[in-house]
C-alpha positions as CSV (number, residue, x, y, z in Angstrom):
1,M,115.3,86.4,19.0
2,K,113.6,89.9,19.2
3,A,110.8,90.5,21.1
4,S,107.6,91.4,19.7
5,E,103.8,92.5,20.9
6,P,101.0,89.1,21.4
7,T,98.6,89.7,18.5
8,L,95.6,91.8,19.8
9,D,92.4,92.7,18.1
10,T,91.0,95.7,20.4
11,G,88.9,96.9,17.9
12,E,86.7,99.3,19.4
13,N,85.9,97.1,22.3
14,W,88.4,99.3,24.6
15,I,87.5,103.0,24.4
16,R,88.7,104.0,27.7
17,K,92.0,105.8,29.4
18,D,90.8,104.7,32.5
19,L,90.1,102.0,34.5
20,L,88.0,102.9,37.5
21,S,85.3,100.4,38.4
22,I,84.2,96.9,37.1
23,R,80.4,98.2,37.6
24,E,81.0,100.7,34.7
25,L,81.9,98.1,31.9
26,A,80.1,96.3,29.9
27,P,80.5,92.3,29.4
28,L,82.2,93.0,26.3
29,E,84.7,95.3,27.6
30,I,85.2,93.1,30.3
31,N,86.0,90.2,27.5
32,T,88.2,92.4,26.3
33,I,90.6,92.8,29.0
34,L,90.3,88.8,29.6
35,D,91.2,88.0,25.5
36,S,94.2,90.5,25.8
37,A,95.5,88.9,29.4
38,G,95.2,85.8,27.5
39,A,97.5,86.9,24.4
40,F,99.5,88.3,27.2
41,K,99.9,85.6,29.0
42,T,102.2,83.4,26.4
43,V,104.6,86.2,26.8
44,G,105.8,84.8,30.5
45,A,106.5,81.7,28.9
46,R,108.9,83.0,26.5
47,D,113.2,83.4,27.1
48,I,112.9,87.4,26.8
49,K,109.8,88.5,28.7
50,K,109.2,91.8,27.2
51,V,107.2,93.3,24.7
52,P,107.7,97.2,23.6
53,A,104.2,97.9,23.7
54,L,104.8,100.7,26.4
55,R,108.2,101.4,26.1
56,G,108.8,105.5,26.3
57,K,105.9,105.5,28.8
58,T,106.4,105.6,32.4
59,L,104.2,104.2,35.1
60,V,103.7,105.8,38.6
61,N,102.6,103.2,41.3
62,F,101.4,105.7,43.8
63,F,100.5,104.0,46.9
64,V,98.4,105.5,49.6
65,E,97.6,103.0,51.3
66,P,100.3,99.6,51.9
67,S,100.2,96.6,49.0
68,T,102.8,94.2,48.6
69,R,101.1,91.8,45.6
70,T,99.3,94.6,44.1
71,R,102.1,97.1,44.0
72,T,104.4,94.1,42.6
73,S,102.1,92.9,39.9
74,F,101.4,96.1,38.8
75,E,105.4,97.3,38.6
76,L,106.4,94.0,37.1
77,A,103.7,94.3,34.4
78,A,105.1,97.4,33.6
79,F,108.7,96.2,33.2
80,R,107.3,93.4,30.5
81,L,105.7,96.2,28.4
82,S,109.2,98.0,28.8
83,A,107.6,100.8,30.7
84,D,109.8,103.1,33.3
85,V,108.4,102.9,36.9
86,V,108.7,105.2,39.8
87,N,107.1,104.1,43.2
88,I,105.6,106.4,45.7
89,S,104.0,105.5,48.7
90,A,102.5,108.0,50.9
91,S,105.2,108.1,53.9
92,S,107.5,109.1,50.7
93,S,105.2,111.5,48.9
94,S,104.2,115.0,49.6
95,L,100.5,114.3,51.0
96,Q,103.1,114.2,54.5
97,K,103.3,117.8,54.2
98,G,100.1,118.4,53.8
99,E,99.7,118.5,49.6
100,S,96.3,117.3,48.0
101,L,95.8,114.6,46.5
102,K,95.3,116.6,42.9
103,D,98.3,118.5,43.6
104,T,100.7,115.4,43.8
105,A,99.1,113.9,40.9
106,L,99.3,117.1,38.4
107,N,103.1,117.3,39.2
108,L,103.5,114.4,38.4
109,E,101.7,114.9,34.6
110,A,103.8,117.5,34.5
111,L,106.9,115.2,34.4
112,H,105.3,113.7,32.3
113,A,104.1,110.0,33.3
114,D,101.4,108.6,31.0
115,I,99.8,106.1,33.8
116,I,99.0,106.3,37.3
117,V,98.3,103.4,39.2
118,L,96.7,104.7,42.1
119,R,95.3,102.3,45.9
120,H,94.0,105.2,48.4
121,S,92.2,104.9,51.4
122,A,89.1,107.4,49.9
123,A,86.5,105.4,47.5
124,G,86.4,108.1,44.2
125,A,90.0,108.8,44.6
126,S,90.8,107.5,41.3
127,K,87.7,108.7,39.8
128,F,89.4,112.1,41.2
129,L,91.8,111.9,39.7
130,A,90.5,111.0,36.6
131,E,88.3,113.5,35.4
132,R,90.8,115.9,36.5
133,L,94.2,114.5,34.4
134,T,95.0,113.6,30.9
135,A,97.1,110.5,32.0
136,S,95.6,107.5,32.5
137,V,94.3,106.5,35.8
138,I,94.3,102.4,37.0
139,N,92.2,101.9,40.3
140,A,94.2,99.5,41.9
141,G,91.8,99.6,45.1
142,D,89.9,102.8,46.4
143,G,88.4,102.2,49.9
144,A,85.7,99.5,50.3
145,H,84.9,100.9,47.0
146,E,86.4,98.6,44.1
147,H,89.7,96.6,43.0
148,P,89.0,96.3,39.1
149,T,91.9,94.0,38.5
150,Q,91.6,91.7,41.2
151,A,87.9,90.5,39.9
152,L,89.6,90.1,36.6
153,L,91.9,88.4,37.4
154,D,89.9,86.6,39.4
155,V,87.2,85.6,36.5
156,F,90.3,85.4,34.3
157,T,91.5,82.6,36.6
158,I,87.9,81.1,36.3
159,R,87.3,81.3,33.0
160,E,90.6,79.4,32.2
161,R,90.1,76.5,34.4
162,L,86.8,76.1,33.7
163,G,86.2,77.3,30.1
164,R,83.2,79.4,31.1
165,I,81.6,82.4,33.6
166,D,78.2,81.8,32.5
167,G,75.9,79.6,34.6
168,L,78.7,78.9,37.2
169,K,78.1,78.9,41.3
170,V,80.1,81.0,42.6
171,A,80.6,82.0,46.3
172,I,82.0,85.0,47.9
173,V,82.4,84.0,51.8
174,G,83.3,86.2,54.9
175,D,84.0,90.2,55.1
176,I,81.9,91.2,52.6
177,L,80.9,94.4,54.1
178,F,84.5,96.1,54.1
179,S,85.7,94.5,50.6
180,R,86.4,96.2,47.8
181,V,87.0,92.8,46.2
182,A,83.8,91.7,46.9
183,R,81.8,94.6,45.4
184,S,84.5,94.3,41.9
185,N,83.6,89.9,42.3
186,I,80.2,90.5,42.4
187,W,79.7,92.8,39.5
188,A,82.3,90.7,37.1
189,L,80.5,87.6,38.0
190,K,77.3,89.0,37.2
191,K,78.2,91.0,34.0
192,L,79.3,87.3,32.6
193,G,76.2,85.4,33.7
194,A,77.7,83.4,36.9
195,N,75.3,82.7,39.9
196,V,76.4,84.5,43.3
197,F,76.3,83.7,46.9
198,L,77.2,85.3,48.9
199,V,78.1,83.9,52.4
200,G,78.9,85.1,56.0
201,P,77.5,86.7,59.8
202,S,74.6,89.3,59.4
203,T,76.9,92.1,60.6
204,L,79.4,91.4,57.5
205,V,76.9,90.4,54.6
206,P,74.4,92.5,54.5
207,R,70.7,91.7,53.3
208,S,71.6,95.3,50.9
209,F,73.9,93.3,48.9
210,E,70.9,91.6,47.1
211,S,70.1,94.5,45.4
212,M,73.0,93.4,43.8
213,G,71.4,90.9,42.2
214,V,73.1,88.1,44.6
215,S,71.8,85.4,47.6
216,V,72.6,86.3,50.5
217,V,73.1,83.0,53.2
218,R,73.9,82.0,56.6
219,S,75.1,79.0,56.5
220,L,78.4,77.6,54.2
221,D,77.1,74.5,54.5
222,E,73.7,75.0,52.8
223,I,75.9,75.3,49.7
224,L,78.8,74.0,49.7
225,E,78.0,70.5,47.1
226,E,76.1,73.2,44.8
227,L,79.4,75.7,44.2
228,D,81.4,75.4,40.9
229,V,84.3,78.5,42.9
230,I,84.5,79.3,46.5
231,N,85.8,82.5,46.9
232,L,87.2,82.9,50.9
233,L,87.9,86.4,51.9
234,R,90.6,88.2,54.3
235,I,89.0,88.8,57.5
236,Q,90.3,92.3,57.5
237,H,91.3,93.0,60.7
238,E,92.4,96.9,60.2
239,R,89.2,97.5,58.9
240,Q,87.1,96.3,61.5
241,R,85.7,96.4,65.1
242,K,85.6,93.5,67.8
243,E,81.9,93.3,67.8
244,Y,81.3,92.1,64.2
245,F,81.9,88.5,65.6
246,P,82.8,86.8,69.1
247,S,85.7,85.5,68.3
248,L,88.0,83.5,65.4
249,N,87.1,80.4,66.7
250,E,83.6,81.2,65.8
251,Y,83.9,82.1,62.3
252,V,85.9,79.6,61.7
253,R,83.1,76.9,63.1
254,F,80.5,78.5,60.9
255,F,82.5,80.2,57.6
256,G,85.7,78.6,57.7
257,L,86.9,76.2,55.0
258,T,87.8,73.5,57.0
259,K,89.1,69.5,55.5
260,E,86.0,68.3,56.5
261,R,83.5,70.8,54.7
262,A,85.8,70.6,51.5
263,Q,85.0,66.9,51.6
264,R,81.4,68.0,50.4
265,L,83.1,69.8,47.6
266,K,82.3,69.0,43.9
267,P,85.4,67.6,42.9
268,H,86.0,70.7,40.1
269,C,85.1,73.5,42.2
270,L,87.5,75.5,42.5
271,I,89.3,77.1,45.7
272,M,90.4,80.8,45.5
273,H,91.5,83.6,47.9
274,P,93.0,87.1,47.1
275,G,95.5,87.2,49.8
276,P,97.0,87.8,52.6
277,I,95.9,84.3,53.5
278,N,94.7,84.2,57.6
279,R,95.6,80.2,57.6
280,G,93.2,77.7,59.9
281,V,90.7,81.3,60.2
282,E,89.0,81.1,56.6
283,I,91.1,78.3,55.1
284,D,92.9,75.3,56.6
285,S,96.9,75.5,55.4
286,D,96.2,72.2,53.9
287,L,93.6,73.5,51.5
288,A,95.2,76.4,50.3
289,D,98.2,74.3,49.3
290,G,95.9,71.8,47.9
291,P,94.9,70.5,44.4
292,Q,91.8,72.3,44.2
293,S,93.2,75.7,45.1
294,V,93.8,78.3,42.3
295,I,95.6,80.9,44.6
296,L,98.5,80.9,43.2
297,D,97.1,80.7,39.7
298,Q,95.5,84.1,40.6
299,V,99.0,85.9,41.7
300,A,100.4,84.6,38.3
301,N,97.4,85.3,35.8
302,G,97.8,89.3,37.9
303,L,100.3,89.8,35.7
304,A,98.7,88.9,32.7
305,V,95.7,90.8,33.5
306,R,97.2,94.3,35.0
307,M,99.4,94.2,31.4
308,A,96.2,94.1,29.8
309,V,94.9,96.8,31.3
310,L,98.3,99.3,31.2
311,Y,98.4,98.0,27.2
312,L,94.4,98.9,26.4
313,C,94.3,101.8,28.8
314,S,97.3,103.5,27.1
315,T,96.4,102.5,23.7
316,A,93.0,104.4,24.1
317,A,95.0,107.4,25.9
318,R,97.3,107.4,23.0
319,K,94.2,107.5,20.4
320,Q,92.3,110.3,22.2
321,R,94.9,112.9,22.2
């Protein structure tokens, strides 16, 4: 049977050639991506897991910071859309020879790259490129600023499992200060009507985050019974200094999701983690693999969400040329 595109009705709800941040999106735009992701998820259930939506297009995965999950997910999403894919890391690019990010990207565009997926350590790097290139630019994480597709796959997973976002109580636990995932999740959840709680030590969850419309809580035990979703963030040793908390044992004592704490969660409460997991630190290993965990669902849904993002941005770029 010949593969065909899922039925998508984007109308005028998506006109952006780039996806740079969740903060700049309207709720309607977020829901357009989620609805499109739902359509693309059906592709994975087919015998032939490909559609011709991006046939003839070239996607460049340009990862200046290391990544496994996100890079692989974008690569597989592009393959399923029938695009050609080129993977470039910082160590194999001319950045190592002193070439600027702008010149590297312009050279890629001169080779007719249609979509550039960028991960970079500098906040705003993807926006910098998008303002200078006609190719679509997708932000795959820029410093501690944002990680839009991670937030989209998280809210997609919540909506798929619980049927809604509006009115849910969601806790994001751990390293908020250094987390681009947390920032994108806060924007996505708030725009879709969730009540968001940030939980962690004061060194990693400063009160300044309350300006984003969230509640800062110092003890996970205060809110466990209320939660519909608990999203546990990785302790990012590579971005921290030791003084942010005394020890891992202390962190687990106050903020880790242990078996004892998990017994107080609602039966329907979803346990999430963007990965990679520090088992026994952010979450007990058995809970990560347990019935309330949707961690692997997040990975699977990331593929559908990234297919939707690539398709929508490419379609919008084509209309603008």
